[in-house]
Every structure is written in C-alpha cells, then in structure tokens.
N, C-alpha and C positions, 0 to 999 in steps of 0.2 A: 508651231512647226518645230521651233527651238527647244522650249521644255519638255515635249511632248518625246524628242529625240532622246534628253535628257535623262528623262526617266526610263524608257526602252532601255538605254545601254547601260543606266545603273544596273538594272534587273539581270542584262544579260551578264554583265561582268560579275556580277555576284553568284550567278548561277556557274559560270567557269571555274572562277577562284573555288567554290563550295566543293563543284563535282572534282577538280583536280586533288584538293586535299583529299576528298575522300578518298581520292583512289591511290595517293601518293603520300599522302600525310602534310610535315611540315614542307618539303619537297615542292611537292604539287602546289603549293600555294605561290613558289616563286614561278612557277612554269602559268600557272593561271591569272597570275597578276603583270607578267608580261604580255602574255595573250592580249590581257584585257586592255592594258594599256594601250598597245598597237591599234586594236580594234574600235576602240574609241576614238584615236587619231584618225587611222582612217574613215568612218564613219561621218564623223563632222565635216573632213575634209571633202569626200564625196559627196555627201548627201545634204548638206546644208547649203542653201543658197548664200552667195557671196552678201555680207551685210555693210552696208555703209554706216551704222550709227558707231561712233567711236567707242560709246559705254560698253555696247555689246561686244565689240572686236575684245576688250581690255578684260571684261567676263569671261572671254574666251579663252583669252590667254592664261589667265586665272586657273580654269577649271584645266587646260591641257596641261599646265606645270603640275597640280595635284595628281593627275593620273600619271603623266610620267614619274616623279618622283618617289610613288608607290612602292613600285617595283626595285628600283634601286635600293631604297630603304631595308626590303627583305633581303637582298643581295649582300649589301655592308653586312647585316646580321650575321648572316651565313660566312662572311667572310672573315669577320672579328671571332665567331665559333671557331672558324678552321684554324685561326693564328692559335687562339687559347688552347686549341687541343693539344700542339704540342708541348703543352706544359702539364695540361689538368687530364686527369683519368674523365671525368665528368665530362668536361665538353669533347674528348676524344672520342666518347660514346654516344654522346648525343649526334656528333658529327658523322661517326661509323652509320648510325642508324638513317643518317640522309642518305649517306651514298647506297644501303642496301635498298633503302623503297626506290633511287630512281636506276637500278640496275647496274649501278657504278658509273652512271652518268651526270651526277650531279654536275662538274664542271664543266664538262662537254656541255649541257644544258644552257648554264648561266653564260657561258662566251658565247653561246649561238644569239640567244636572247640580248645580251648586250650589243652583240653586232648590229642584230637588227635595229635594237632604240638606236644605237649611235647614229644611224643615218638618218632618222626621223628631223634631230634638228635643223642635219643640212639642206633636208630638202622642205621643210617647213619653217624657217629661221624668224617668222613672224608669230610663231606661238611659242618656240622653244629657241633660246640664243644658240647662234650655229656654230658658236665657239665651244660648247660642249660636248658636241658630235666628237669630234675628233678624243676628245679624253674617254669617252665611253668606247669609242669603237676601240682604243688601246686598251683599256682593261678588257675589255670582251675578248681581245685578241692573246692576251696574258692568258687569263683564265681559259681561254679554248687551250691554248698550247698545254697548259698543266693538265687539262683533263687528257692529255694524249699523252702522258708521258710513260702508260702500260704499256704502250705501240712501240713494237719492236719494227725501226726503221733507222736509216742512216740520218734523217733530218731529227729525229727525236734524240736520238744517241749524239747529237751536234750539241742541242742545246741543254737536254737533261741533266748535266754537271752543272751549269750554272743555276738550275733551278734548286738542287740540291744542297748547293754551298748556301745560297743567300735565299733560303726558302722564306725565313720569317721578314729579313729586310723588303723583299717583293711584295711579301702580303701587309706590311706595315705602307708601302708607298700604294696600293692598291686602295687600302683604305682610307686613307690621305686624302687618294682623289676620287673617291665618292663621296665623301662627306662633304670636299670643296664640291664637287657639283651641286651635290643634293643642297646645301645651306647656301650656295647661291643661287639657284632656280627659286626655294625659298624667298630669299631676299627680293629677288626681281620682281615674283608676282606680289609681294606684299609692298612694293614701292608703286605697283601699277592701280593697287588697290588704293593705297592712301593717294596717288597723284588724282583717281577717280573720286573719290572723298571730297578733296580739295577743291576740283573742278564744281562739284553739284553746291557746294556751299558757296562759291564764288556765284554760282548763276543763282540762287537764292537771295545771296544780297542783293545782286543786279535787279531782280524781280521787285524786288521790295523799294 
C-alpha cells in the first residue's frame, strides 16, 4: 500500500505542477508545488495505516522533508529574484512577467501558500520539526502583507512606509530565514538517513 500510494502521489503531484506551470508559467510552478506538497502530506496522513516499523517511519520523515522543502526552494528563488530586481533590469523584467502571469497576485499566492505550509509542522511534528512552523508562518505573513501594499486601507497605510523604507533589508531577512529552514530540514533528513544506515550495519554485524 505504501509504495503504491507513493507512485500514485508522485503522478498526481507531477500532473498538478505541470498543469499549473502550463497555465501560469514559472509562477504556476510555485502554486503547483505548494498544492502538491500539502496534498502529499494530507494523503499520507489520512490514507496510510499507522506503521510501527521504525525504519519505515524514518523513510516517511525523509520523504515528507523532500516534498516540504521543494516549494520552499522555489519560493526562495523567487525572493532572490525579487531582491535583485531592484538593481538589475533583467531580473526586474523576469519578476514582472511572474507578476503578470499571476494577475499581480504572486506575493499573495506565496503568502497564503506559506501560511498553509507553516501550520503543517505544528500539526505533524513527527514528520517536520515543529520549530520550523512559526518561521514559515512568519515569512508567509510578511509576504502576504507585501502582497496587499497596493490596497487602499488604513491598516496597509500603517505598515506601508516600513516596507518602502526597508524593502531590501526585509527581503534579505526572509531569504535568510528560508535558507535556514531549507538547510535545516535537509540536514535533519540526512541525519535520520545516516542513523538508519548505522542501525542497519549494527544489525548486520550482530547477525554475523
């Protein structure tokens, strides 16, 4: 059941990413990656039977890390592109094309996606460490706020000067947080893999 679900989910996620990419271009890859990542986490949580085998649980943690990190890497790339768009025309042209492709909703889409992703580690700490949840939530909230800077309301007018004055600094901080979360989750999954390999080698030696 486990392997069959993985194969089915891989096909579904690939289809989602391909469809959203064909409809929205590179920006659609972000949307598809977020949807696919969350869909994988939900499917494995609700449709897989509880498993007591420690090795399989570790494998699940590694798989969840991969699916969770993938959209974060894409969002990190877009944030880096956004930062350099202030200094280089080429980067600005690419970024503007992404905004146009999403109907000028790129940051709002990223913000909502990160907010959804931020709750997952809190709800499923066995798969993704809960400490990363608040970090992703914070980045998502900031991107959502940036996404609404073109709205005319008292709340937006209140925080708008902050983003206008410290835009580059805020972007660098968000990039740093995303890089930390991505690298840390990858390191966590690698440590689990090494632990699994060490346990397997110990078991082989004991059998001898």
